[in-house]
RODO-2510 file (C-alpha; in nm, 4 decimals, decimal comma):
residues 299
     n   res          X          Y          Z
     1     m     0,0085    -0,0008     0,0011
     2     m     0,1209     0,3502    -0,0844
     3     s     0,2357     0,5366     0,2080
     4     r     0,0625     0,8902     0,2937
     5     a     0,3870     1,0765     0,2223
     6     t     0,4157     0,9120    -0,1142
     7     k     0,0489     0,9909    -0,1925
     8     a     0,1224     1,3384    -0,0942
     9     r     0,4276     1,3885    -0,3057
    10     s     0,2515     1,2346    -0,6146
    11     s    -0,0421     1,4680    -0,5583
    12     a     0,2054     1,7821    -0,5494
    13     e     0,3878     1,6460    -0,8788
    14     r     0,0470     1,6292    -1,0524
    15     r    -0,0415     1,9904    -0,9557
    16     v     0,2840     2,1057    -1,0904
    17     l     0,2253     1,9186    -1,4163
    18     d    -0,1465     1,9851    -1,4517
    19     e    -0,1717     2,3366    -1,3578
    20     a     0,0110     2,4854    -1,6313
    21     g    -0,1822     2,7726    -1,7953
    22     g     0,1501     2,9761    -1,8198
    23     l     0,3476     2,6630    -1,9409
    24     r     0,0714     2,5561    -2,2018
    25     a     0,1107     2,8849    -2,3751
    26     m     0,4473     2,7563    -2,4697
    27     t     0,2584     2,5450    -2,7315
    28     w     0,1704     2,8419    -2,9188
    29     v     0,5043     3,0374    -2,8612
    30     m     0,7058     2,7515    -2,9816
    31     a     0,4739     2,6822    -3,2974
    32     i     0,5141     3,0595    -3,4003
    33     m     0,8828     3,0895    -3,3077
    34     l     0,9679     2,7672    -3,4930
    35     f     0,7553     2,8635    -3,8008
    36     l     0,9416     3,1947    -3,8365
    37     t     1,2728     3,0019    -3,7794
    38     m     1,2128     2,7533    -4,0458
    39     l     1,1080     3,0241    -4,2844
    40     a     1,4333     3,1866    -4,2297
    41     a     1,6284     2,8712    -4,2615
    42     a     1,4682     2,7734    -4,5815
    43     l     1,5434     3,1213    -4,7277
    44     g     1,9060     3,0976    -4,6233
    45     l     1,9456     2,7282    -4,7467
    46     a     1,7548     2,8347    -5,0801
    47     t     1,9820     3,1261    -5,1519
    48     a     2,2970     2,9584    -5,0505
    49     g     2,2211     2,6755    -5,2983
    50     a     2,1251     2,9106    -5,5679
    51     a     2,4465     3,1237    -5,5225
    52     r     2,6598     2,7925    -5,5633
    53     l     2,4461     2,6820    -5,8557
    54     l     2,5200     3,0334    -6,0100
    55     d     2,8881     3,0055    -5,9484
    56     r     2,8973     2,6678    -6,1308
    57     q     2,6857     2,8042    -6,4108
    58     l     2,8986     3,1162    -6,4740
    59     a     3,2377     3,0011    -6,4088
    60     g     3,4417     2,9591    -6,7258
    61     r     3,1698     3,1220    -6,9416
    62     l     3,2717     3,4224    -7,1550
    63     t     3,0993     3,6469    -7,4252
    64     v     3,3256     3,7797    -7,6906
    65     q     3,2016     4,0952    -7,8768
    66     i     3,3412     4,2257    -8,2076
    67     v     3,2484     4,5993    -8,2122
    68     d     3,3080     4,7431    -8,5691
    69     g     3,0954     4,9949    -8,7571
    70     d     3,1665     4,8246    -9,0913
    71     p     2,9753     4,4907    -9,1072
    72     v     3,2206     4,3467    -9,3667
    73     r     3,5211     4,3806    -9,1231
    74     r     3,3128     4,2914    -8,8103
    75     d     3,2159     3,9497    -9,0000
    76     v     3,5835     3,9038    -9,1150
    77     a     3,6952     3,9591    -8,7576
    78     a     3,4343     3,7484    -8,6187
    79     a     3,5211     3,4503    -8,8218
    80     r     3,8922     3,4943    -8,7301
    81     v     3,8199     3,5261    -8,3656
    82     l     3,5879     3,2149    -8,3848
    83     a     3,8429     3,0073    -8,5533
    84     a     4,1058     3,1064    -8,2931
    85     l     3,8747     3,0162    -8,0192
    86     r     3,8019     2,6675    -8,1391
    87     a     4,1563     2,5931    -8,1910
    88     m     4,2365     2,6800    -7,8187
    89     p     4,2626     2,3884    -7,6132
    90     a     4,1105     2,5490    -7,2947
    91     v     3,7876     2,6230    -7,5024
    92     a     3,5222     2,3540    -7,4797
    93     t     3,2792     2,5263    -7,7132
    94     a     3,2661     2,8718    -7,9152
    95     t     2,9116     2,9304    -8,0713
    96     p     2,8238     3,2655    -8,2675
    97     v     2,5017     3,4180    -8,1537
    98     d     2,2632     3,4297    -8,4302
    99     r     2,1708     3,7849    -8,5681
   100     a     1,8076     3,6985    -8,5216
   101     e     1,8757     3,6076    -8,1512
   102     l     2,0291     3,9584    -8,1148
   103     t     1,7387     4,1274    -8,2803
   104     r     1,4942     3,9432    -8,0367
   105     l     1,7144     4,0530    -7,7273
   106     l     1,7285     4,4232    -7,8430
   107     q     1,3512     4,4481    -7,9439
   108     p     1,2507     4,5573    -7,5722
   109     w     1,4592     4,8718    -7,6219
   110     l     1,4793     4,9366    -7,9954
   111     g     1,1328     4,8014    -8,1191
   112     s     1,1310     4,7111    -8,4902
   113     d     1,4571     4,9176    -8,5517
   114     g     1,6524     4,6402    -8,4013
   115     a     1,5750     4,4172    -8,7257
   116     d     1,7481     4,6977    -8,9379
   117     p     2,0304     4,5349    -9,1204
   118     q     2,2257     4,8691    -9,1132
   119     l     2,2114     4,8964    -8,7531
   120     p     2,5661     4,8420    -8,6132
   121     v     2,5232     4,5546    -8,3916
   122     p     2,8401     4,3782    -8,2673
   123     a     2,9009     4,0216    -8,3430
   124     m     2,8835     3,7846    -8,0327
   125     i     3,0376     3,4726    -7,9473
   126     d     2,9308     3,2718    -7,6513
   127     v     3,2439     3,0738    -7,5029
   128     d     3,2398     2,7670    -7,2540
   129     l     3,5732     2,6868    -7,1282
   130     a     3,6877     2,3257    -7,0356
   131     d     3,8529     2,4503    -6,7229
   132     h     3,6379     2,6521    -6,4841
   133     d     3,8995     2,8080    -6,2797
   134     e     3,9886     3,1727    -6,2675
   135     a     4,3483     3,1318    -6,4233
   136     a     4,1881     2,9576    -6,7253
   137     a     3,9492     3,2238    -6,7828
   138     s     4,1884     3,4927    -6,7666
   139     r     4,4403     3,3442    -6,9916
   140     a     4,1603     3,2721    -7,2557
   141     a     4,0298     3,6468    -7,2229
   142     a     4,3747     3,7844    -7,2535
   143     t     4,4481     3,5623    -7,5528
   144     v     4,1174     3,6775    -7,7491
   145     r     4,1777     4,0348    -7,6607
   146     r     4,5332     4,0269    -7,8429
   147     l     4,3345     3,9259    -8,1738
   148     g     4,2329     4,2881    -8,2579
   149     s     4,1405     4,6172    -8,0999
   150     s     3,7768     4,5714    -8,1933
   151     v     3,7453     4,2680    -7,9628
   152     r     3,5842     4,2740    -7,6182
   153     v     3,5529     3,9853    -7,3739
   154     d     3,2874     4,0024    -7,0980
   155     r     3,3078     3,7427    -6,8075
   156     h     2,9697     3,6354    -6,6955
   157     e     3,0529     3,5938    -6,3526
   158     s     3,1768     3,9587    -6,3373
   159     w     2,8511     4,1171    -6,4372
   160     m     2,6534     3,8656    -6,2287
   161     s     2,8635     3,9132    -5,9122
   162     p     2,6248     4,1784    -5,7693
   163     v     2,3336     3,9231    -5,7833
   164     n     2,5555     3,6591    -5,6294
   165     d     2,6448     3,9253    -5,3471
   166     v     2,2897     3,9793    -5,2860
   167     m     2,2255     3,6238    -5,2483
   168     r     2,5166     3,5496    -5,0113
   169     t     2,3842     3,8677    -4,8104
   170     l     2,0538     3,7127    -4,7804
   171     t     2,2079     3,3848    -4,6751
   172     f     2,3971     3,5460    -4,3872
   173     l     2,0955     3,7492    -4,2936
   174     a     1,8878     3,4410    -4,2711
   175     l     2,1583     3,2674    -4,0438
   176     a     2,1486     3,5735    -3,8154
   177     l     1,7560     3,5409    -3,8070
   178     v     1,7752     3,1627    -3,7227
   179     l     2,0194     3,2539    -3,4384
   180     l     1,8057     3,5438    -3,3016
   181     m     1,4874     3,3293    -3,2963
   182     a     1,6687     3,0484    -3,1096
   183     s     1,7929     3,3000    -2,8589
   184     a     1,4318     3,4544    -2,8366
   185     t     1,2957     3,1074    -2,7843
   186     a     1,5471     3,0144    -2,5105
   187     s     1,4703     3,3502    -2,3429
   188     v     1,0884     3,2646    -2,3507
   189     v     1,1383     2,9208    -2,2027
   190     v     1,3521     3,0738    -1,9261
   191     l     1,0870     3,3359    -1,8518
   192     a     0,7797     3,0478    -1,8492
   193     a     0,9988     2,8271    -1,6285
   194     r     1,0662     3,1256    -1,3649
   195     a     0,6847     3,2073    -1,3861
   196     g     0,6015     2,8429    -1,3212
   197     l     0,8451     2,8134    -1,0472
   198     q     0,6957     3,1290    -0,8617
   199     t     0,3348     2,9886    -0,9286
   200     h     0,4194     2,6711    -0,7667
   201     r     0,6493     2,7799    -0,4943
   202     a     0,4366     2,6508    -0,2082
   203     t     0,3930     2,3147    -0,3773
   204     i     0,7493     2,2785    -0,4425
   205     a     0,8376     2,3570    -0,0709
   206     v     0,6095     2,0593     0,0394
   207     m     0,7672     1,8381    -0,2051
   208     h     1,1044     1,9335    -0,0787
   209     m     0,9791     1,8580     0,2896
   210     l     0,8622     1,5199     0,1586
   211     g     1,2169     1,4448     0,0303
   212     s     1,2031     1,5677    -0,3411
   213     t     1,5320     1,6830    -0,4802
   214     d     1,6084     1,9861    -0,6989
   215     l     1,6550     1,7691    -0,9879
   216     q     1,3494     1,5921    -0,9409
   217     v     1,1636     1,9170    -0,9294
   218     a     1,3330     2,0311    -1,2466
   219     r     1,2392     1,7148    -1,4192
   220     l     0,8678     1,8063    -1,3745
   221     f     0,9101     2,1192    -1,5307
   222     q     1,1359     1,9955    -1,7927
   223     r     0,8879     1,7277    -1,8823
   224     r     0,6107     1,9703    -1,9141
   225     i     0,7910     2,2243    -2,1304
   226     a     0,9199     1,9463    -2,3364
   227     l     0,5791     1,8357    -2,4006
   228     d     0,4498     2,1670    -2,4901
   229     a     0,7611     2,2461    -2,7172
   230     t     0,6920     1,9102    -2,8948
   231     i     0,3356     1,9806    -2,9758
   232     g     0,4072     2,3305    -3,0766
   233     g     0,6981     2,2044    -3,2774
   234     v     0,5078     1,9664    -3,4722
   235     g     0,2272     2,2137    -3,5549
   236     g     0,4727     2,4989    -3,6525
   237     g     0,7167     2,2681    -3,8342
   238     v     0,4437     2,1249    -4,0497
   239     a     0,3015     2,4451    -4,1183
   240     a     0,6446     2,5849    -4,2222
   241     l     0,7047     2,2862    -4,4375
   242     l     0,3919     2,3235    -4,6144
   243     v     0,4615     2,7114    -4,6863
   244     v     0,8060     2,6444    -4,7978
   245     a     0,6768     2,3639    -5,0328
   246     f     0,4130     2,6015    -5,1746
   247     i     0,6671     2,8831    -5,2461
   248     g     0,9110     2,6373    -5,4058
   249     i     0,6500     2,5140    -5,6274
   250     r     0,5352     2,8740    -5,7422
   251     l     0,8911     2,9835    -5,7869
   252     h     0,9544     2,6793    -6,0194
   253     g     0,6394     2,7502    -6,2154
   254     l     0,7741     3,1027    -6,3076
   255     g     1,0221     2,9400    -6,5408
   256     s     1,2895     3,1868    -6,4522
   257     d     1,6413     3,0292    -6,4700
   258     l     1,7692     3,2424    -6,1817
   259     l     1,4514     3,2099    -5,9417
   260     g     1,4238     2,8460    -6,0472
   261     g     1,7613     2,7950    -5,8795
   262     v     1,6047     2,9187    -5,5381
   263     t     1,4974     2,5721    -5,4322
   264     l     1,5833     2,3182    -5,1808
   265     g     1,7999     2,0025    -5,2041
   266     g     1,7604     1,6866    -5,0169
   267     v     1,9899     1,7829    -4,7353
   268     d     1,8271     2,1090    -4,7006
   269     w     1,4878     1,9413    -4,6387
   270     v     1,6661     1,7020    -4,3891
   271     v     1,8086     2,0132    -4,1924
   272     l     1,4527     2,1815    -4,1981
   273     a     1,3157     1,8666    -4,0647
   274     l     1,5620     1,8374    -3,7760
   275     l     1,4833     2,1892    -3,6840
   276     p     1,1825     2,1098    -3,4628
   277     v     1,4085     1,8396    -3,2666
   278     a     1,6663     2,0871    -3,2047
   279     f     1,4231     2,3547    -3,0713
   280     v     1,2666     2,0966    -2,8475
   281     v     1,6297     2,0006    -2,7149
   282     l     1,6819     2,3629    -2,6692
   283     a     1,3721     2,4432    -2,4754
   284     t     1,4224     2,1334    -2,2626
   285     l     1,7790     2,2174    -2,1705
   286     a     1,6928     2,5966    -2,0977
   287     a     1,4166     2,4978    -1,8636
   288     r     1,6305     2,2431    -1,6743
   289     v     1,9169     2,4833    -1,6259
   290     t     1,6881     2,7691    -1,5308
   291     i     1,4913     2,5784    -1,2587
   292     v     1,8024     2,4098    -1,1208
   293     r     1,9765     2,7539    -1,0777
   294     a     1,6594     2,9186    -0,9460
   295     l     1,5910     2,6277    -0,6786
   296     r     1,9404     2,6765    -0,5289
   297     h     1,8829     3,0435    -0,4551
   298     i     1,5250     3,0743    -0,3706
   299     l     1,4501     2,7572    -0,1560
***
């Protein structure tokens, strides 16, 4: 038969667990905090992946322009440059850009005048290098420039570097937001744990008189907050994953090469799925440390 002291202690423990109006608010707090954190993390992971993809696509790509007002000299120089490019071992492909394609690209600015054969449009050649390192691209660009004063070389990665910088800035901003939200979540857990401790101070005193230790009391709060964090984490995490998936489908449907690269890979989805687990662990540890330290000072 259970002793009276044991029954009293069990009753006190149930009161700490059941009377948790403040602690149950943690369910909503964790859901909201985790929802926002996962959105920020998804943004950071997607922009980081897009930046890496952009680097791979632009590395080792050049556009050669032959700028000459005389169409005959321009075409002769373009043929000479094209032959020289195709003879270079470092060049994988060299493809002249069709005049019709240039006309289509100029149409938003020049309208129908872009199709005028007398319009001095540069001849353009797209170049893909076999080796995508910086040294190979610099050597190929220097060699091509020596073929004539009318030859211009544009590095794709140089004029797309501002876009790449913006993506990397967004990645670091997202990381900072994740860390900030984690710190805010820990702070909320600390405040909730202290509030619960003050609310149940008399009950905890009875538990101490019945032989409960500080760690046993802390375990009760830890269990309660872990449960609230788990429920909130599942709700907020599922909602965040659905929103991220929806946004990814919409971006993919735009058909944009740049925005289409802002997607999540398999590893990214795994990281997002692990965030709720990390937040539950964070909340549990924060509650345990807070309660144990507080009990040593006030009881």
